[in-house]
N, C-alpha and C positions, 0 to 999 in steps of 0.2 A: 530303848527303841524295842525293844522284846517285849515288854510289858504295853509296850502303848496296839506292839502288833494283835495281840494277844485278845486285850478290851474289845480290838475292834473284831476278831474273826470269832469267839465266843458266843457271843449271839447270835450272827448268821447260822452255825454251828447246830444251836440248839432250836433257832426257830425252823431251820428242817429237817431235825428231825422229830418235830411235833405232828400229829396224825394228822390228814386230810379233814377242815371241819367242815364242818354239817352246809355252812354256806355254798360250798362249790359239790357237793352232792347234788344229784339231777335232781332237777324238780318235781316238785307233784304231776300226776295226768290233771290235764284239766277235764273240769266233768259239766258238763250240762241236766239241769232238772229242767221239766216239759208240767205242766195240766190241764188236765183238761174235764170237761163235765160233761154227762149225760144222765139229765136231769137233775136230783141231789147226788147222783153215785159223782164220785174226784177218780181221777186216774191219771197217771202220765207216765212217761219214761225215763231213763238214767243214761244218757251217752257217752262212753270215752273209753279211752281203752277196754281192751279186754278185762283186766285183772278188775276196774275198779266198774266191771256192773253189775256184779253179784253183791248180791247180800252185803247192802250202801240202806244205811239207815235215811229216811225219806221222813220229815214232817212236814204238815200240812198247817198255815195256818186262815182262820179269819180277819180279816184285815177287819180294822179299826181306828179310822182316823191316816196318818198318813203312814205307807208298809216301814215297818220293822219302827217305828214309833215305838217300841215299849207297851205297850195297852191291847197289842195284838193277840190275841187265843189262841193255844194250842188243841188243832181240834181230834187230831189222829195224828199215828204214824206207821210208817205200816217199813218191810226191807225187801229190797228187789229182788227178781227173780229171774234169770237172762232165760229170752224168751225171743226168737227170729235176732238173734243181734245185738238185740238192748235190752236192756234192765229194762221191768213193769216193776209197778205200782199198783196199790188201788184203796179208797179207803173205803169203798161199800159203799152203801146208801146212806149219807150222811142224816138227811131229812132234814139240811138247811141251803137257808139264800143268802145271798152277800158278797160282799170280796174275799175270795181264795188265792192265797199264793203255797209255794208248796220248794220246801229247801232240804239238801241233799246234805248232809254233815261228812266236815272233811276226816280223810286217814291220814294216816302214814306214807299211805302211795297218794293219795287221788285227795282233787282239790274239792270244794264246797262252791255249791248256786243254787244263786235262789231264781225260784223262776219267776216270768211274768203274774202280774195279777187279772184272774178273771172274777169275771161279775154272772152269778150264781142264779136264775126267778127261773119260779113251777107255770110265770105265764108262758113264757118263751121255750121252754123244757132244753136250753142249749146253752150253751158258752160265750160272753163277749169280752173282747179282750178290753180292757180300761184303760 
């Protein structure tokens, strides 16, 4: 009887002694990345909790075919700087037209995000959501 009780209690005791798993840790803070165009200058923002706005890596892609289909071309990167309560990024003048989107990368405390695609044309000098 004593052996049966020990066999039942020992696994529970070992389980209770384990550290809290990563699954029960706090989830990463949500992030939202935007992209806009003024002519062929691309820029945008990263909105999130305070610790997830500054120094976030943003990668800009020129979309070829289906978004995220593997053939999109990486054209620029920038790190965000906080201004006016949001993280701001800018590529400067890319000199390129077409469809573009931005991705903000995941960090240990902050989630990744992908912006909507915008269409940049020189004739209209503004972005058009596609």
